[in-house]
CHARMM internal coordinates of N, CA and C (Angstrom, degrees):
IC EDIT
DIST 1 N 1 CA 1.4504
DIST 1 CA 1 C 1.5281
ANGL 1 N 1 CA 1 C 110.67
DIST 1 C 2 N 1.3147
ANGL 1 CA 1 C 2 N 115.04
DIHE 1 N 1 CA 1 C 2 N -38.64
DIST 2 N 2 CA 1.4576
ANGL 1 C 2 N 2 CA 120.38
DIHE 1 CA 1 C 2 N 2 CA -179.94
DIST 2 CA 2 C 1.5281
ANGL 2 N 2 CA 2 C 110.83
DIHE 1 C 2 N 2 CA 2 C -60.38
DIST 2 C 3 N 1.3094
ANGL 2 CA 2 C 3 N 115.68
DIHE 2 N 2 CA 2 C 3 N -46.55
DIST 3 N 3 CA 1.4597
ANGL 2 C 3 N 3 CA 121.16
DIHE 2 CA 2 C 3 N 3 CA -178.10
DIST 3 CA 3 C 1.5403
ANGL 3 N 3 CA 3 C 111.27
DIHE 2 C 3 N 3 CA 3 C -65.58
DIST 3 C 4 N 1.3180
ANGL 3 CA 3 C 4 N 116.82
DIHE 3 N 3 CA 3 C 4 N -38.52
DIST 4 N 4 CA 1.4682
ANGL 3 C 4 N 4 CA 121.21
DIHE 3 CA 3 C 4 N 4 CA -179.78
DIST 4 CA 4 C 1.5244
ANGL 4 N 4 CA 4 C 110.60
DIHE 3 C 4 N 4 CA 4 C -63.67
DIST 4 C 5 N 1.3377
ANGL 4 CA 4 C 5 N 117.05
DIHE 4 N 4 CA 4 C 5 N -43.97
DIST 5 N 5 CA 1.4668
ANGL 4 C 5 N 5 CA 120.39
DIHE 4 CA 4 C 5 N 5 CA 178.80
DIST 5 CA 5 C 1.5281
ANGL 5 N 5 CA 5 C 111.50
DIHE 4 C 5 N 5 CA 5 C -62.37
DIST 5 C 6 N 1.3074
ANGL 5 CA 5 C 6 N 116.43
DIHE 5 N 5 CA 5 C 6 N -42.89
DIST 6 N 6 CA 1.4662
ANGL 5 C 6 N 6 CA 119.72
DIHE 5 CA 5 C 6 N 6 CA -179.64
DIST 6 CA 6 C 1.5270
ANGL 6 N 6 CA 6 C 110.74
DIHE 5 C 6 N 6 CA 6 C -65.48
DIST 6 C 7 N 1.3241
ANGL 6 CA 6 C 7 N 117.36
DIHE 6 N 6 CA 6 C 7 N -42.24
DIST 7 N 7 CA 1.4718
ANGL 6 C 7 N 7 CA 120.48
DIHE 6 CA 6 C 7 N 7 CA 179.94
DIST 7 CA 7 C 1.5325
ANGL 7 N 7 CA 7 C 110.55
DIHE 6 C 7 N 7 CA 7 C -64.96
DIST 7 C 8 N 1.3342
ANGL 7 CA 7 C 8 N 117.52
DIHE 7 N 7 CA 7 C 8 N -44.88
DIST 8 N 8 CA 1.4690
ANGL 7 C 8 N 8 CA 120.15
DIHE 7 CA 7 C 8 N 8 CA 177.55
DIST 8 CA 8 C 1.5256
ANGL 8 N 8 CA 8 C 111.01
DIHE 7 C 8 N 8 CA 8 C -62.59
DIST 8 C 9 N 1.3119
ANGL 8 CA 8 C 9 N 116.93
DIHE 8 N 8 CA 8 C 9 N -39.33
DIST 9 N 9 CA 1.4591
ANGL 8 C 9 N 9 CA 120.94
DIHE 8 CA 8 C 9 N 9 CA 177.88
DIST 9 CA 9 C 1.5140
ANGL 9 N 9 CA 9 C 112.30
DIHE 8 C 9 N 9 CA 9 C -62.46
DIST 9 C 10 N 1.3197
ANGL 9 CA 9 C 10 N 116.21
DIHE 9 N 9 CA 9 C 10 N -44.74
DIST 10 N 10 CA 1.4705
ANGL 9 C 10 N 10 CA 120.54
DIHE 9 CA 9 C 10 N 10 CA 179.17
DIST 10 CA 10 C 1.5274
ANGL 10 N 10 CA 10 C 110.30
DIHE 9 C 10 N 10 CA 10 C -64.09
DIST 10 C 11 N 1.3340
ANGL 10 CA 10 C 11 N 117.32
DIHE 10 N 10 CA 10 C 11 N -40.30
DIST 11 N 11 CA 1.4669
ANGL 10 C 11 N 11 CA 120.23
DIHE 10 CA 10 C 11 N 11 CA 178.42
DIST 11 CA 11 C 1.5248
ANGL 11 N 11 CA 11 C 111.15
DIHE 10 C 11 N 11 CA 11 C -63.01
DIST 11 C 12 N 1.3329
ANGL 11 CA 11 C 12 N 117.16
DIHE 11 N 11 CA 11 C 12 N -42.37
DIST 12 N 12 CA 1.4666
ANGL 11 C 12 N 12 CA 119.87
DIHE 11 CA 11 C 12 N 12 CA 178.34
DIST 12 CA 12 C 1.5263
ANGL 12 N 12 CA 12 C 111.26
DIHE 11 C 12 N 12 CA 12 C -65.48
DIST 12 C 13 N 1.3148
ANGL 12 CA 12 C 13 N 116.79
DIHE 12 N 12 CA 12 C 13 N -39.03
DIST 13 N 13 CA 1.4689
ANGL 12 C 13 N 13 CA 119.95
DIHE 12 CA 12 C 13 N 13 CA 177.65
DIST 13 CA 13 C 1.5224
ANGL 13 N 13 CA 13 C 109.98
DIHE 12 C 13 N 13 CA 13 C -63.62
DIST 13 C 14 N 1.3269
ANGL 13 CA 13 C 14 N 117.67
DIHE 13 N 13 CA 13 C 14 N -43.62
DIST 14 N 14 CA 1.4660
ANGL 13 C 14 N 14 CA 120.72
DIHE 13 CA 13 C 14 N 14 CA 179.16
DIST 14 CA 14 C 1.5286
ANGL 14 N 14 CA 14 C 111.32
DIHE 13 C 14 N 14 CA 14 C -63.48
DIST 14 C 15 N 1.3373
ANGL 14 CA 14 C 15 N 117.41
DIHE 14 N 14 CA 14 C 15 N -41.81
DIST 15 N 15 CA 1.4669
ANGL 14 C 15 N 15 CA 120.15
DIHE 14 CA 14 C 15 N 15 CA 176.99
DIST 15 CA 15 C 1.5260
ANGL 15 N 15 CA 15 C 111.13
DIHE 14 C 15 N 15 CA 15 C -63.73
DIST 15 C 16 N 1.3162
ANGL 15 CA 15 C 16 N 116.72
DIHE 15 N 15 CA 15 C 16 N -38.52
DIST 16 N 16 CA 1.4581
ANGL 15 C 16 N 16 CA 120.48
DIHE 15 CA 15 C 16 N 16 CA 177.21
DIST 16 CA 16 C 1.5148
ANGL 16 N 16 CA 16 C 112.36
DIHE 15 C 16 N 16 CA 16 C -64.35
DIST 16 C 17 N 1.3277
ANGL 16 CA 16 C 17 N 116.59
DIHE 16 N 16 CA 16 C 17 N -40.72
DIST 17 N 17 CA 1.4729
ANGL 16 C 17 N 17 CA 120.74
DIHE 16 CA 16 C 17 N 17 CA 178.55
DIST 17 CA 17 C 1.5201
ANGL 17 N 17 CA 17 C 110.38
DIHE 16 C 17 N 17 CA 17 C -65.61
DIST 17 C 18 N 1.3247
ANGL 17 CA 17 C 18 N 117.04
DIHE 17 N 17 CA 17 C 18 N -42.25
DIST 18 N 18 CA 1.4650
ANGL 17 C 18 N 18 CA 120.29
DIHE 17 CA 17 C 18 N 18 CA 177.59
DIST 18 CA 18 C 1.5245
ANGL 18 N 18 CA 18 C 110.39
DIHE 17 C 18 N 18 CA 18 C -61.55
DIST 18 C 19 N 1.3284
ANGL 18 CA 18 C 19 N 117.17
DIHE 18 N 18 CA 18 C 19 N -39.95
DIST 19 N 19 CA 1.4545
ANGL 18 C 19 N 19 CA 120.63
DIHE 18 CA 18 C 19 N 19 CA 179.65
DIST 19 CA 19 C 1.5258
ANGL 19 N 19 CA 19 C 111.79
DIHE 18 C 19 N 19 CA 19 C -68.07
DIST 19 C 20 N 1.3240
ANGL 19 CA 19 C 20 N 117.63
DIHE 19 N 19 CA 19 C 20 N -31.64
DIST 20 N 20 CA 1.4680
ANGL 19 C 20 N 20 CA 120.73
DIHE 19 CA 19 C 20 N 20 CA 177.06
DIST 20 CA 20 C 1.5257
ANGL 20 N 20 CA 20 C 110.16
DIHE 19 C 20 N 20 CA 20 C -70.60
DIST 20 C 21 N 1.3269
ANGL 20 CA 20 C 21 N 116.32
DIHE 20 N 20 CA 20 C 21 N -43.22
DIST 21 N 21 CA 1.4659
ANGL 20 C 21 N 21 CA 121.18
DIHE 20 CA 20 C 21 N 21 CA -177.45
DIST 21 CA 21 C 1.5229
ANGL 21 N 21 CA 21 C 111.29
DIHE 20 C 21 N 21 CA 21 C -71.29
DIST 21 C 22 N 1.3168
ANGL 21 CA 21 C 22 N 117.12
DIHE 21 N 21 CA 21 C 22 N -38.85
DIST 22 N 22 CA 1.4660
ANGL 21 C 22 N 22 CA 121.53
DIHE 21 CA 21 C 22 N 22 CA -176.40
DIST 22 CA 22 C 1.5295
ANGL 22 N 22 CA 22 C 108.70
DIHE 21 C 22 N 22 CA 22 C -129.78
DIST 22 C 23 N 1.3469
ANGL 22 CA 22 C 23 N 118.39
DIHE 22 N 22 CA 22 C 23 N 79.69
DIST 23 N 23 CA 1.4662
ANGL 22 C 23 N 23 CA 120.74
DIHE 22 CA 22 C 23 N 23 CA -172.34
DIST 23 CA 23 C 1.5321
ANGL 23 N 23 CA 23 C 115.75
DIHE 22 C 23 N 23 CA 23 C -75.23
DIST 23 C 24 N 1.3152
ANGL 23 CA 23 C 24 N 118.11
DIHE 23 N 23 CA 23 C 24 N -12.01
DIST 24 N 24 CA 1.4530
ANGL 23 C 24 N 24 CA 118.83
DIHE 23 CA 23 C 24 N 24 CA 177.56
DIST 24 CA 24 C 1.5258
ANGL 24 N 24 CA 24 C 109.59
DIHE 23 C 24 N 24 CA 24 C -133.16
DIST 24 C 25 N 1.3197
ANGL 24 CA 24 C 25 N 115.05
DIHE 24 N 24 CA 24 C 25 N 152.55
DIST 25 N 25 CA 1.4536
ANGL 24 C 25 N 25 CA 119.93
DIHE 24 CA 24 C 25 N 25 CA 179.27
DIST 25 CA 25 C 1.5222
ANGL 25 N 25 CA 25 C 109.27
DIHE 24 C 25 N 25 CA 25 C -136.68
DIST 25 C 26 N 1.3128
ANGL 25 CA 25 C 26 N 114.52
DIHE 25 N 25 CA 25 C 26 N 154.79
DIST 26 N 26 CA 1.4568
ANGL 25 C 26 N 26 CA 121.53
DIHE 25 CA 25 C 26 N 26 CA -176.38
DIST 26 CA 26 C 1.5218
ANGL 26 N 26 CA 26 C 109.27
DIHE 25 C 26 N 26 CA 26 C -113.46
DIST 26 C 27 N 1.3221
ANGL 26 CA 26 C 27 N 115.23
DIHE 26 N 26 CA 26 C 27 N 139.23
DIST 27 N 27 CA 1.4599
ANGL 26 C 27 N 27 CA 120.26
DIHE 26 CA 26 C 27 N 27 CA 176.17
DIST 27 CA 27 C 1.5162
ANGL 27 N 27 CA 27 C 108.94
DIHE 26 C 27 N 27 CA 27 C -140.74
DIST 27 C 28 N 1.3108
ANGL 27 CA 27 C 28 N 115.99
DIHE 27 N 27 CA 27 C 28 N 162.80
DIST 28 N 28 CA 1.4664
ANGL 27 C 28 N 28 CA 121.71
DIHE 27 CA 27 C 28 N 28 CA -179.05
DIST 28 CA 28 C 1.5201
ANGL 28 N 28 CA 28 C 108.93
DIHE 27 C 28 N 28 CA 28 C -109.85
DIST 28 C 29 N 1.3271
ANGL 28 CA 28 C 29 N 114.47
DIHE 28 N 28 CA 28 C 29 N 143.28
DIST 29 N 29 CA 1.4543
ANGL 28 C 29 N 29 CA 120.55
DIHE 28 CA 28 C 29 N 29 CA -179.85
DIST 29 CA 29 C 1.5241
ANGL 29 N 29 CA 29 C 108.94
DIHE 28 C 29 N 29 CA 29 C -132.14
DIST 29 C 30 N 1.3336
ANGL 29 CA 29 C 30 N 116.08
DIHE 29 N 29 CA 29 C 30 N 128.52
DIST 30 N 30 CA 1.4595
ANGL 29 C 30 N 30 CA 120.80
DIHE 29 CA 29 C 30 N 30 CA 176.08
DIST 30 CA 30 C 1.5124
ANGL 30 N 30 CA 30 C 108.46
DIHE 29 C 30 N 30 CA 30 C -94.33
DIST 30 C 31 N 1.3196
ANGL 30 CA 30 C 31 N 114.82
DIHE 30 N 30 CA 30 C 31 N 135.35
DIST 31 N 31 CA 1.4593
ANGL 30 C 31 N 31 CA 120.34
DIHE 30 CA 30 C 31 N 31 CA -178.75
DIST 31 CA 31 C 1.5260
ANGL 31 N 31 CA 31 C 108.87
DIHE 30 C 31 N 31 CA 31 C -132.49
DIST 31 C 32 N 1.2988
ANGL 31 CA 31 C 32 N 115.52
DIHE 31 N 31 CA 31 C 32 N 131.92
DIST 32 N 32 CA 1.4565
ANGL 31 C 32 N 32 CA 120.54
DIHE 31 CA 31 C 32 N 32 CA 178.50
DIST 32 CA 32 C 1.5236
ANGL 32 N 32 CA 32 C 108.32
DIHE 31 C 32 N 32 CA 32 C -82.74
DIST 32 C 33 N 1.3388
ANGL 32 CA 32 C 33 N 115.79
DIHE 32 N 32 CA 32 C 33 N 123.41
DIST 33 N 33 CA 1.4595
ANGL 32 C 33 N 33 CA 119.90
DIHE 32 CA 32 C 33 N 33 CA -177.45
DIST 33 CA 33 C 1.5219
ANGL 33 N 33 CA 33 C 112.78
DIHE 32 C 33 N 33 CA 33 C -103.93
DIST 33 C 34 N 1.3254
ANGL 33 CA 33 C 34 N 117.20
DIHE 33 N 33 CA 33 C 34 N -24.00
DIST 34 N 34 CA 1.4646
ANGL 33 C 34 N 34 CA 119.08
DIHE 33 CA 33 C 34 N 34 CA 179.82
DIST 34 CA 34 C 1.5260
ANGL 34 N 34 CA 34 C 109.48
DIHE 33 C 34 N 34 CA 34 C -155.48
DIST 34 C 35 N 1.3436
ANGL 34 CA 34 C 35 N 114.22
DIHE 34 N 34 CA 34 C 35 N 145.86
DIST 35 N 35 CA 1.4601
ANGL 34 C 35 N 35 CA 119.68
DIHE 34 CA 34 C 35 N 35 CA 175.85
DIST 35 CA 35 C 1.5195
ANGL 35 N 35 CA 35 C 107.31
DIHE 34 C 35 N 35 CA 35 C -143.29
DIST 35 C 36 N 1.3276
ANGL 35 CA 35 C 36 N 113.78
DIHE 35 N 35 CA 35 C 36 N 115.30
DIST 36 N 36 CA 1.4602
ANGL 35 C 36 N 36 CA 120.21
DIHE 35 CA 35 C 36 N 36 CA 179.42
DIST 36 CA 36 C 1.5254
ANGL 36 N 36 CA 36 C 106.58
DIHE 35 C 36 N 36 CA 36 C -125.67
DIST 36 C 37 N 1.3043
ANGL 36 CA 36 C 37 N 116.25
DIHE 36 N 36 CA 36 C 37 N 106.01
DIST 37 N 37 CA 1.4576
ANGL 36 C 37 N 37 CA 120.18
DIHE 36 CA 36 C 37 N 37 CA -177.38
DIST 37 CA 37 C 1.5180
ANGL 37 N 37 CA 37 C 109.53
DIHE 36 C 37 N 37 CA 37 C 65.10
DIST 37 C 38 N 1.3372
ANGL 37 CA 37 C 38 N 115.54
DIHE 37 N 37 CA 37 C 38 N -124.70
DIST 38 N 38 CA 1.4639
ANGL 37 C 38 N 38 CA 119.42
DIHE 37 CA 37 C 38 N 38 CA 178.76
DIST 38 CA 38 C 1.5346
ANGL 38 N 38 CA 38 C 111.77
DIHE 37 C 38 N 38 CA 38 C -92.17
DIST 38 C 39 N 1.3194
ANGL 38 CA 38 C 39 N 116.99
DIHE 38 N 38 CA 38 C 39 N -2.50
DIST 39 N 39 CA 1.4639
ANGL 38 C 39 N 39 CA 121.59
DIHE 38 CA 38 C 39 N 39 CA 179.53
DIST 39 CA 39 C 1.5375
ANGL 39 N 39 CA 39 C 109.65
DIHE 38 C 39 N 39 CA 39 C -86.47
DIST 39 C 40 N 1.3204
ANGL 39 CA 39 C 40 N 115.16
DIHE 39 N 39 CA 39 C 40 N 131.53
DIST 40 N 40 CA 1.4606
ANGL 39 C 40 N 40 CA 120.62
DIHE 39 CA 39 C 40 N 40 CA 177.75
DIST 40 CA 40 C 1.5204
ANGL 40 N 40 CA 40 C 109.31
DIHE 39 C 40 N 40 CA 40 C -128.01
DIST 40 C 41 N 1.3043
ANGL 40 CA 40 C 41 N 116.33
DIHE 40 N 40 CA 40 C 41 N 136.25
DIST 41 N 41 CA 1.4600
ANGL 40 C 41 N 41 CA 121.51
DIHE 40 CA 40 C 41 N 41 CA 175.11
DIST 41 CA 41 C 1.5297
ANGL 41 N 41 CA 41 C 108.03
DIHE 40 C 41 N 41 CA 41 C -112.55
DIST 41 C 42 N 1.3170
ANGL 41 CA 41 C 42 N 115.73
DIHE 41 N 41 CA 41 C 42 N 124.54
DIST 42 N 42 CA 1.4597
ANGL 41 C 42 N 42 CA 120.15
DIHE 41 CA 41 C 42 N 42 CA 179.67
DIST 42 CA 42 C 1.5239
ANGL 42 N 42 CA 42 C 109.89
DIHE 41 C 42 N 42 CA 42 C -122.54
DIST 42 C 43 N 1.3014
ANGL 42 CA 42 C 43 N 114.34
DIHE 42 N 42 CA 42 C 43 N 153.20
DIST 43 N 43 CA 1.4565
ANGL 42 C 43 N 43 CA 121.66
DIHE 42 CA 42 C 43 N 43 CA 178.12
DIST 43 CA 43 C 1.5229
ANGL 43 N 43 CA 43 C 107.52
DIHE 42 C 43 N 43 CA 43 C -123.72
DIST 43 C 44 N 1.3097
ANGL 43 CA 43 C 44 N 116.60
DIHE 43 N 43 CA 43 C 44 N 134.34
DIST 44 N 44 CA 1.4535
ANGL 43 C 44 N 44 CA 121.26
DIHE 43 CA 43 C 44 N 44 CA 177.06
DIST 44 CA 44 C 1.5205
ANGL 44 N 44 CA 44 C 108.33
DIHE 43 C 44 N 44 CA 44 C -105.21
DIST 44 C 45 N 1.3173
ANGL 44 CA 44 C 45 N 115.31
DIHE 44 N 44 CA 44 C 45 N 118.92
DIST 45 N 45 CA 1.4552
ANGL 44 C 45 N 45 CA 120.63
DIHE 44 CA 44 C 45 N 45 CA -178.30
DIST 45 CA 45 C 1.5224
ANGL 45 N 45 CA 45 C 109.94
DIHE 44 C 45 N 45 CA 45 C -112.05
DIST 45 C 46 N 1.3224
ANGL 45 CA 45 C 46 N 115.60
DIHE 45 N 45 CA 45 C 46 N 143.45
DIST 46 N 46 CA 1.4567
ANGL 45 C 46 N 46 CA 121.33
DIHE 45 CA 45 C 46 N 46 CA 175.03
DIST 46 CA 46 C 1.5213
ANGL 46 N 46 CA 46 C 107.87
DIHE 45 C 46 N 46 CA 46 C -97.89
DIST 46 C 47 N 1.3212
ANGL 46 CA 46 C 47 N 115.82
DIHE 46 N 46 CA 46 C 47 N 124.32
DIST 47 N 47 CA 1.4543
ANGL 46 C 47 N 47 CA 120.66
DIHE 46 CA 46 C 47 N 47 CA -178.26
DIST 47 CA 47 C 1.5215
ANGL 47 N 47 CA 47 C 109.81
DIHE 46 C 47 N 47 CA 47 C -120.43
DIST 47 C 48 N 1.3174
ANGL 47 CA 47 C 48 N 115.34
DIHE 47 N 47 CA 47 C 48 N 153.41
DIST 48 N 48 CA 1.4582
ANGL 47 C 48 N 48 CA 121.50
DIHE 47 CA 47 C 48 N 48 CA 179.06
DIST 48 CA 48 C 1.5239
ANGL 48 N 48 CA 48 C 108.63
DIHE 47 C 48 N 48 CA 48 C -120.94
DIST 48 C 49 N 1.3246
ANGL 48 CA 48 C 49 N 115.99
DIHE 48 N 48 CA 48 C 49 N 132.73
DIST 49 N 49 CA 1.4585
ANGL 48 C 49 N 49 CA 121.52
DIHE 48 CA 48 C 49 N 49 CA 176.92
DIST 49 CA 49 C 1.5269
ANGL 49 N 49 CA 49 C 108.14
DIHE 48 C 49 N 49 CA 49 C -120.65
DIST 49 C 50 N 1.3218
ANGL 49 CA 49 C 50 N 116.10
DIHE 49 N 49 CA 49 C 50 N 147.04
DIST 50 N 50 CA 1.4521
ANGL 49 C 50 N 50 CA 121.00
DIHE 49 CA 49 C 50 N 50 CA -179.35
DIST 50 CA 50 C 1.5205
ANGL 50 N 50 CA 50 C 110.06
DIHE 49 C 50 N 50 CA 50 C -114.64
DIST 50 C 51 N 1.3172
ANGL 50 CA 50 C 51 N 115.19
DIHE 50 N 50 CA 50 C 51 N 143.21
DIST 51 N 51 CA 1.4564
ANGL 50 C 51 N 51 CA 121.20
DIHE 50 CA 50 C 51 N 51 CA 175.31
DIST 51 CA 51 C 1.5283
ANGL 51 N 51 CA 51 C 107.08
DIHE 50 C 51 N 51 CA 51 C -86.39
DIST 51 C 52 N 1.3176
ANGL 51 CA 51 C 52 N 118.45
DIHE 51 N 51 CA 51 C 52 N 123.79
DIST 52 N 52 CA 1.4622
ANGL 51 C 52 N 52 CA 120.25
DIHE 51 CA 51 C 52 N 52 CA -178.06
DIST 52 CA 52 C 1.5295
ANGL 52 N 52 CA 52 C 111.98
DIHE 51 C 52 N 52 CA 52 C -62.13
DIST 52 C 53 N 1.3155
ANGL 52 CA 52 C 53 N 115.81
DIHE 52 N 52 CA 52 C 53 N 144.74
DIST 53 N 53 CA 1.4636
ANGL 52 C 53 N 53 CA 121.45
DIHE 52 CA 52 C 53 N 53 CA 179.92
DIST 53 CA 53 C 1.5271
ANGL 53 N 53 CA 53 C 110.03
DIHE 52 C 53 N 53 CA 53 C -62.64
DIST 53 C 54 N 1.3111
ANGL 53 CA 53 C 54 N 117.31
DIHE 53 N 53 CA 53 C 54 N -35.23
DIST 54 N 54 CA 1.4616
ANGL 53 C 54 N 54 CA 120.33
DIHE 53 CA 53 C 54 N 54 CA 179.96
DIST 54 CA 54 C 1.5377
ANGL 54 N 54 CA 54 C 111.25
DIHE 53 C 54 N 54 CA 54 C -64.34
DIST 54 C 55 N 1.3247
ANGL 54 CA 54 C 55 N 117.13
DIHE 54 N 54 CA 54 C 55 N -37.09
DIST 55 N 55 CA 1.4686
ANGL 54 C 55 N 55 CA 120.49
DIHE 54 CA 54 C 55 N 55 CA 177.62
DIST 55 CA 55 C 1.5226
ANGL 55 N 55 CA 55 C 110.70
DIHE 54 C 55 N 55 CA 55 C -67.92
DIST 55 C 56 N 1.3218
ANGL 55 CA 55 C 56 N 116.89
DIHE 55 N 55 CA 55 C 56 N -38.43
DIST 56 N 56 CA 1.4521
ANGL 55 C 56 N 56 CA 121.37
DIHE 55 CA 55 C 56 N 56 CA 177.95
DIST 56 CA 56 C 1.5256
ANGL 56 N 56 CA 56 C 110.40
DIHE 55 C 56 N 56 CA 56 C -64.26
DIST 56 C 57 N 1.3191
ANGL 56 CA 56 C 57 N 116.16
DIHE 56 N 56 CA 56 C 57 N -47.77
DIST 57 N 57 CA 1.4643
ANGL 56 C 57 N 57 CA 120.43
DIHE 56 CA 56 C 57 N 57 CA -179.78
DIST 57 CA 57 C 1.5242
ANGL 57 N 57 CA 57 C 111.04
DIHE 56 C 57 N 57 CA 57 C -63.62
DIST 57 C 58 N 1.3265
ANGL 57 CA 57 C 58 N 116.89
DIHE 57 N 57 CA 57 C 58 N -40.23
DIST 58 N 58 CA 1.4630
ANGL 57 C 58 N 58 CA 120.60
DIHE 57 CA 57 C 58 N 58 CA 179.07
DIST 58 CA 58 C 1.5229
ANGL 58 N 58 CA 58 C 111.14
DIHE 57 C 58 N 58 CA 58 C -63.06
DIST 58 C 59 N 1.3214
ANGL 58 CA 58 C 59 N 117.52
DIHE 58 N 58 CA 58 C 59 N -42.65
DIST 59 N 59 CA 1.4657
ANGL 58 C 59 N 59 CA 120.80
DIHE 58 CA 58 C 59 N 59 CA 179.22
DIST 59 CA 59 C 1.5261
ANGL 59 N 59 CA 59 C 110.79
DIHE 58 C 59 N 59 CA 59 C -63.11
DIST 59 C 60 N 1.3254
ANGL 59 CA 59 C 60 N 117.12
DIHE 59 N 59 CA 59 C 60 N -42.92
DIST 60 N 60 CA 1.4637
ANGL 59 C 60 N 60 CA 120.39
DIHE 59 CA 59 C 60 N 60 CA 179.72
DIST 60 CA 60 C 1.5302
ANGL 60 N 60 CA 60 C 111.88
DIHE 59 C 60 N 60 CA 60 C -65.04
DIST 60 C 61 N 1.3265
ANGL 60 CA 60 C 61 N 116.68
DIHE 60 N 60 CA 60 C 61 N -46.41
DIST 61 N 61 CA 1.4716
ANGL 60 C 61 N 61 CA 120.39
DIHE 60 CA 60 C 61 N 61 CA -178.34
DIST 61 CA 61 C 1.5289
ANGL 61 N 61 CA 61 C 110.64
DIHE 60 C 61 N 61 CA 61 C -67.35
DIST 61 C 62 N 1.3220
ANGL 61 CA 61 C 62 N 117.48
DIHE 61 N 61 CA 61 C 62 N -43.14
DIST 62 N 62 CA 1.4683
ANGL 61 C 62 N 62 CA 120.35
DIHE 61 CA 61 C 62 N 62 CA 179.21
DIST 62 CA 62 C 1.5250
ANGL 62 N 62 CA 62 C 110.94
DIHE 61 C 62 N 62 CA 62 C -64.68
DIST 62 C 63 N 1.3184
ANGL 62 CA 62 C 63 N 117.04
DIHE 62 N 62 CA 62 C 63 N -40.51
DIST 63 N 63 CA 1.4591
ANGL 62 C 63 N 63 CA 120.33
DIHE 62 CA 62 C 63 N 63 CA 177.73
DIST 63 CA 63 C 1.5130
ANGL 63 N 63 CA 63 C 111.86
DIHE 62 C 63 N 63 CA 63 C -62.90
DIST 63 C 64 N 1.3210
ANGL 63 CA 63 C 64 N 116.95
DIHE 63 N 63 CA 63 C 64 N -44.21
DIST 64 N 64 CA 1.4586
ANGL 63 C 64 N 64 CA 121.10
DIHE 63 CA 63 C 64 N 64 CA 178.24
DIST 64 CA 64 C 1.5214
ANGL 64 N 64 CA 64 C 110.58
DIHE 63 C 64 N 64 CA 64 C -63.11
DIST 64 C 65 N 1.3304
ANGL 64 CA 64 C 65 N 117.05
DIHE 64 N 64 CA 64 C 65 N -41.99
DIST 65 N 65 CA 1.4643
ANGL 64 C 65 N 65 CA 120.70
DIHE 64 CA 64 C 65 N 65 CA 178.88
DIST 65 CA 65 C 1.5267
ANGL 65 N 65 CA 65 C 111.24
DIHE 64 C 65 N 65 CA 65 C -63.06
DIST 65 C 66 N 1.3232
ANGL 65 CA 65 C 66 N 117.63
DIHE 65 N 65 CA 65 C 66 N -42.82
DIST 66 N 66 CA 1.4690
ANGL 65 C 66 N 66 CA 120.19
DIHE 65 CA 65 C 66 N 66 CA 179.47
DIST 66 CA 66 C 1.5204
ANGL 66 N 66 CA 66 C 111.74
DIHE 65 C 66 N 66 CA 66 C -64.81
DIST 66 C 67 N 1.3262
ANGL 66 CA 66 C 67 N 116.94
DIHE 66 N 66 CA 66 C 67 N -39.60
DIST 67 N 67 CA 1.4650
ANGL 66 C 67 N 67 CA 119.75
DIHE 66 CA 66 C 67 N 67 CA 178.45
DIST 67 CA 67 C 1.5301
ANGL 67 N 67 CA 67 C 109.87
DIHE 66 C 67 N 67 CA 67 C -64.78
DIST 67 C 68 N 1.3233
ANGL 67 CA 67 C 68 N 117.27
DIHE 67 N 67 CA 67 C 68 N -44.71
DIST 68 N 68 CA 1.4636
ANGL 67 C 68 N 68 CA 120.09
DIHE 67 CA 67 C 68 N 68 CA -179.77
DIST 68 CA 68 C 1.5287
ANGL 68 N 68 CA 68 C 111.89
DIHE 67 C 68 N 68 CA 68 C -65.61
DIST 68 C 69 N 1.3268
ANGL 68 CA 68 C 69 N 117.36
DIHE 68 N 68 CA 68 C 69 N -42.80
DIST 69 N 69 CA 1.4630
ANGL 68 C 69 N 69 CA 120.51
DIHE 68 CA 68 C 69 N 69 CA 178.18
DIST 69 CA 69 C 1.5311
ANGL 69 N 69 CA 69 C 110.90
DIHE 68 C 69 N 69 CA 69 C -64.04
DIST 69 C 70 N 1.3265
ANGL 69 CA 69 C 70 N 115.92
DIHE 69 N 69 CA 69 C 70 N -42.39
DIST 70 N 70 CA 1.4671
ANGL 69 C 70 N 70 CA 120.03
DIHE 69 CA 69 C 70 N 70 CA 178.78
DIST 70 CA 70 C 1.5180
ANGL 70 N 70 CA 70 C 112.09
DIHE 69 C 70 N 70 CA 70 C -64.94
DIST 70 C 71 N 1.3262
ANGL 70 CA 70 C 71 N 117.24
DIHE 70 N 70 CA 70 C 71 N -37.20
DIST 71 N 71 CA 1.4695
ANGL 70 C 71 N 71 CA 120.25
DIHE 70 CA 70 C 71 N 71 CA -179.41
DIST 71 CA 71 C 1.5216
ANGL 71 N 71 CA 71 C 111.19
DIHE 70 C 71 N 71 CA 71 C -71.60
DIST 71 C 72 N 1.3208
ANGL 71 CA 71 C 72 N 118.91
DIHE 71 N 71 CA 71 C 72 N -28.40
DIST 72 N 72 CA 1.4586
ANGL 71 C 72 N 72 CA 121.80
DIHE 71 CA 71 C 72 N 72 CA -177.96
DIST 72 CA 72 C 1.5320
ANGL 72 N 72 CA 72 C 113.30
DIHE 71 C 72 N 72 CA 72 C -88.29
DIST 72 C 73 N 1.3206
ANGL 72 CA 72 C 73 N 117.73
DIHE 72 N 72 CA 72 C 73 N -10.19
DIST 73 N 73 CA 1.4526
ANGL 72 C 73 N 73 CA 120.46
DIHE 72 CA 72 C 73 N 73 CA 179.98
DIST 73 CA 73 C 1.5178
ANGL 73 N 73 CA 73 C 110.77
DIHE 72 C 73 N 73 CA 73 C -70.12
DIST 73 C 74 N 1.3179
ANGL 73 CA 73 C 74 N 115.19
DIHE 73 N 73 CA 73 C 74 N 148.01
DIST 74 N 74 CA 1.4633
ANGL 73 C 74 N 74 CA 120.29
DIHE 73 CA 73 C 74 N 74 CA 175.81
DIST 74 CA 74 C 1.5233
ANGL 74 N 74 CA 74 C 108.41
DIHE 73 C 74 N 74 CA 74 C -79.99
DIST 74 C 75 N 1.3022
ANGL 74 CA 74 C 75 N 117.59
DIHE 74 N 74 CA 74 C 75 N 144.37
DIST 75 N 75 CA 1.4819
ANGL 74 C 75 N 75 CA 120.02
DIHE 74 CA 74 C 75 N 75 CA -178.33
DIST 75 CA 75 C 1.4929
ANGL 75 N 75 CA 75 C 114.66
DIHE 74 C 75 N 75 CA 75 C -65.21
END
COOR INIT
IC SEED 1 N 1 CA 1 C
IC BUILD
């Protein structure tokens, strides 16, 4: 149990650090705009999404808490 808490904590800390370094990401979305018979017209749009600061802070704090709790547990 001790090892699992520490590993989960480290993973959350790493995800939090990645979110701090790269707070937004870009993805592409295809959208069908028209369909006439067998003909289809699609548009590919590039969209940007941001990771909320509160989610980043929560991941960092929760990860730190899990590491500390795991380190203080008796084997």
